[in-house]
C-alpha positions as CSV (number, residue, x, y, z in Angstrom):
1,X,-7.4,-8.5,13.1
2,X,-9.9,-9.7,10.6
3,X,-9.6,-13.5,10.7
4,X,-8.9,-14.0,6.8
5,X,-7.3,-11.1,6.1
6,X,-3.8,-11.8,4.1
7,X,-2.2,-8.5,4.9
8,X,-2.9,-8.8,8.8
9,X,-1.6,-12.4,8.5
10,X,1.6,-11.0,6.9
11,X,1.8,-8.3,9.6
12,X,1.4,-10.8,12.2
13,X,4.3,-13.2,10.8
14,X,1.7,-15.8,10.0
15,X,2.4,-15.4,6.4
16,X,6.0,-15.0,5.5
17,X,6.8,-12.1,3.0
18,X,9.6,-9.8,2.6
19,X,8.8,-6.6,4.4
20,X,10.9,-3.8,3.0
21,X,10.1,-1.4,5.6
22,X,8.1,-1.2,9.1
23,X,7.1,1.5,11.6
24,X,3.9,1.9,14.1
25,X,1.6,2.8,11.2
26,X,2.5,0.8,8.0
27,X,4.7,-1.8,6.5
28,X,5.7,-2.1,2.7
29,X,5.8,-5.4,0.6
30,X,6.1,-5.9,-2.9
31,X,3.0,-6.8,-4.8
32,X,3.0,-10.5,-6.0
33,X,1.4,-9.6,-9.4
34,X,3.0,-6.3,-10.4
35,X,1.6,-3.9,-12.8
36,X,4.9,-2.2,-13.1
37,X,8.8,-2.8,-12.7
38,X,8.2,-1.3,-9.3
39,X,5.3,-2.3,-7.7
40,X,5.1,-1.8,-3.7
41,X,2.1,-2.1,-1.0
42,X,1.8,0.3,1.6
43,X,-0.3,-1.2,4.2
44,X,-1.6,0.3,7.3
45,X,-1.0,-1.8,10.5
46,X,-4.7,-1.3,11.5
47,X,-7.1,-3.0,10.0
48,X,-9.7,-1.3,8.1
49,X,-11.6,-1.5,4.7
50,X,-12.6,1.9,3.4
51,X,-11.6,5.3,3.9
52,X,-15.3,6.3,4.8
53,X,-14.8,4.1,7.8
54,X,-12.0,6.3,8.9
55,X,-12.2,8.7,12.0
56,X,-10.0,11.6,12.2
57,X,-7.9,9.6,14.5
58,X,-6.5,8.1,11.2
59,X,-5.1,11.4,9.5
60,X,-1.8,11.0,11.1
61,X,-1.1,7.3,10.0
62,X,-2.7,8.0,6.5
63,X,-0.4,10.9,6.1
64,X,2.6,8.5,7.3
65,X,1.5,6.1,4.6
66,X,2.1,8.6,1.7
67,X,5.2,9.6,3.4
68,X,6.4,6.0,3.4
69,X,5.3,5.8,-0.1
70,X,7.5,8.7,-1.2
71,X,10.6,7.3,0.8
72,X,10.1,3.9,-0.9
73,X,9.8,5.7,-4.2
74,X,13.0,7.2,-3.6
75,X,14.8,4.1,-2.1
76,X,13.5,2.1,-5.5
77,X,14.9,5.0,-7.7
78,X,11.6,6.3,-9.3
79,X,11.0,9.5,-7.5
80,X,12.8,11.7,-10.2
81,X,11.1,10.0,-13.3
82,X,7.7,9.8,-11.6
83,X,5.5,7.3,-9.9
84,X,1.7,6.9,-9.3
85,X,0.0,6.3,-5.9
86,X,-3.2,4.4,-6.0
87,X,-5.8,3.4,-3.5
88,X,-8.6,1.2,-4.9
89,X,-11.9,1.7,-2.9
90,X,-14.9,-1.2,-3.5
91,X,-15.3,-4.0,-6.3
92,X,-15.7,-1.4,-9.2
93,X,-12.4,0.2,-8.1
94,X,-10.6,-3.2,-8.3
95,X,-10.1,-3.8,-4.7
96,X,-9.1,-7.2,-4.2
97,X,-8.3,-7.3,-0.4
98,X,-10.6,-5.8,2.1
99,X,-7.5,-4.0,3.9
100,X,-7.1,-0.5,3.0
101,X,-3.4,-0.3,1.2
102,X,-1.6,2.1,-1.2
103,X,0.0,1.1,-4.5
104,X,3.2,2.6,-5.3
105,X,3.7,2.1,-9.2
106,X,6.9,3.3,-11.2
107,X,10.0,2.4,-13.3
108,X,8.3,2.8,-16.8
109,X,5.8,5.4,-18.2
110,X,2.4,4.6,-17.0
111,X,0.1,6.2,-19.2
112,X,-3.2,7.5,-18.8
113,X,-5.8,5.7,-16.9
114,X,-9.3,5.2,-18.4
């Protein structure tokens, strides 16, 4: 665990949070500053920051994150009308927490990204 990582602290129960889903590879929480009616974070249980640092061993857990995102979109009722998946990488992309995570957004028309 990175010492000051908020996601690792949530994972370890040091910071209380409503965990909507958990398995061996990831867990899901709601974003505290939602950008859409549904805004979930799918967070890998292993701490790492960038996709460029991943070894091929992480292919299965990363795939599991996308499967979990789809199941959560179904559970939240946004799978039929559509939802967006986002991974921000680095400062210019808006990555605010240095622990890779997948955003699931839906519940309204999201428009084009610019």
